[in-house]
N, C-alpha and C positions, 0 to 999 in steps of 0.2 A: 847654963852649964849643966844643971841638974837634968834637964830634958835630954841633953846630948848623952849623958851617962846612962839614963834609962833606955834610950834608943840603942846604945851600944850593948847594954845587957840583953835587951830583947833580941838583937841580931845574933849574939853569942849563943843564946838559948835555942834560937831557931836552927842555927848551924849544928849545934850539938844534937838536937832531935833528928835533923836530917841524916845524921850519920848513925845515930843509935837505933832508929826505927828499922831501917833495912837490915842492919846487923842482927837485931832481935828476931825479925821474921826469919832470916836465914838460919839462925841458931835453932829456932823452934822446928823448922823443917828438917834439920839434921837429926833432931831427937824424936821425931814422930815417924816410926817405921811404917805406919799405915798410909802415909801421905802419898798420893799419886797425882802428878800434874795432869791437868785435863788434856786428853789427846784429841787430835783433829782427824785421825784416821778412822775409817769405817770398819776395816777388818781388824782381826785380833793378831797382834804381834806374837810370834812364836819365840819364847824365851826359855832356854837358849835356842839360837837358830839351829836348824838341822844342816850340818855341813856334810857335803858328799863330793865324790869324784864322779866325773862324767862316765868313767868306766863302770860305775855301779848301776848304770842304766843299759839295758840291751834293747835294741829295736825288735819289734814283734813281727812286722811284715816287711816286704822288700823296700817299700818307700821309706819306712822308718829307719831301716838299716842304712840305706844310702844317705839319708838326710839328718841323721841323729847329731851330726856335728853342728847343725844349725842352732842347736840349743846353747852352744858355747858363745859367751859374750852377749847374750840377749836376755831380756826379762822374759820369763816363761810363766804363762798361766797353765797350771797343772791340775787337770781334773783327775779324780780318783775313781776307779772302779774297784770297790773293796771286795766284792764277792764274784761268783762265777757269771752273774748276769747283771746287766746295766738296766735298772728299772726306770720308770718315767722320770723320777726326780733326777736321776743320774743323766739321762739323755737330755733333759731340759737344761741342766747345768752345762753340758758340753755344747749345746746349741747356743746358750747365752754367751759363752766365751768366744764363739765364732762371730757373733754379732758385735760383741764388745771390742774385739780386735779391729773390726772395720770402723768402729766409732772413734778410734784413736787417731784417725786421719794421718797427719804427717808423721806421727810417732809409730805408725803401723810397722815400719821396717825395723824398729828397735825391739819388737816383741815377737814371741813365738807361742804356739799352743801345743800342748802335749796332753795325752791321757796316760795315766799310770795304772796298770793292771796289777793289783796286789796279789791275786792268786788265780790259778787256772790258766788255760790257754785260750785265746780267742783267735779263731781262724777266719779266713774270708767267708762272708755270709753269716757271721756271728749274729748280727742284727742289721736292719736296713741302713742305719746311719753309718755303720762301720765302713762300708765300701763307698758310700756317697761322699763322705767327708775325706776326700782324697789328699788334702793338704795337712791333715792332722797327723802329728808324729805320735806313734803308739809305742810305749815303752813298758818294760817290766823291770822292777828293781831287783838287785841282788838280794838274797834272803836276809843278810845282815842289815842291809839298808831298810828293807821292809819292816824288820823287827824294830829298828831304831825309830822309824817314822811312827809306828804304832805306839811305842812307849812314850815318845815325846808329845804325841797328840792325845794322849790319855786313854790308851787301850783300843777300844772298838772304834773303827773308822766308819762314819755314817755315809750313806749314799748322798751324792750331790755336793760334796765338799770341794772347795776350790783352794789350791795353794798357790802362792806366788814365790817364784824362785828368782834370785837376783843373778846378774851376769857372771858372778864368781861361783855359782852352784850352791848358794845358801838358801834353803827353804825358810823364809822369814816372815810370812804373813799367811793367814788362813781366813776363809769365809765359810760360814755354816751353810747347810743346804737351804735352798730358796733365797740365795743372796740376790741383792739388787745390782744388776749390771752397771747402773749409773753410779752407785756408791763405789764399786770396784774401779770404774773409770776415773772417778775423782782421785782415788788413792794412787792409781797408776800414773796419772798425769803429774801428781806431786812428786812421785818417785823419779819419773823420767826427767822432770824439770831440774831436780837437785842432783841427779846422778852424774858422776864424773866418768862412769864406766857404762858400757852397753848402750 
């Protein structure tokens, strides 16, 4: 009988610990403002997301004006040209997204590529890649949107940066210059797998 009572006590203690330990961990996490759960994404989430309307983008060339609606309802890899000229880092980033889109295989149709010119005007013949990349949608943001992007990305925008825009028009993730296309591909594959839109 005594052994049975000890066994019952042990069971009650184990059950109490099983409820107290998770509760204690949860309580600690709510009181620690510096706690950040480990993330599995390679890019940096933009918090808060940059919300925009498609009307805040204007097509730069004829192809872009005719096809700008293709950005609606798609995941968009958005390269940025921050200054009047696109240097080697910038050109390499644009080329990387071209290759990256092809690597997406069956998900290729769910994505689009665009380049956003933050200032100045780029005409045909601007740089060799400008006319060769004939499927690239080239857009210029409205001044208010350009200012909002600069502020939320921390002021000065560097060459070669890549942004990811979701099908609802939220710019929600960024990659610094010299990003690894395979890392971006991993993030996009995850987003496309769990996405109920686009």
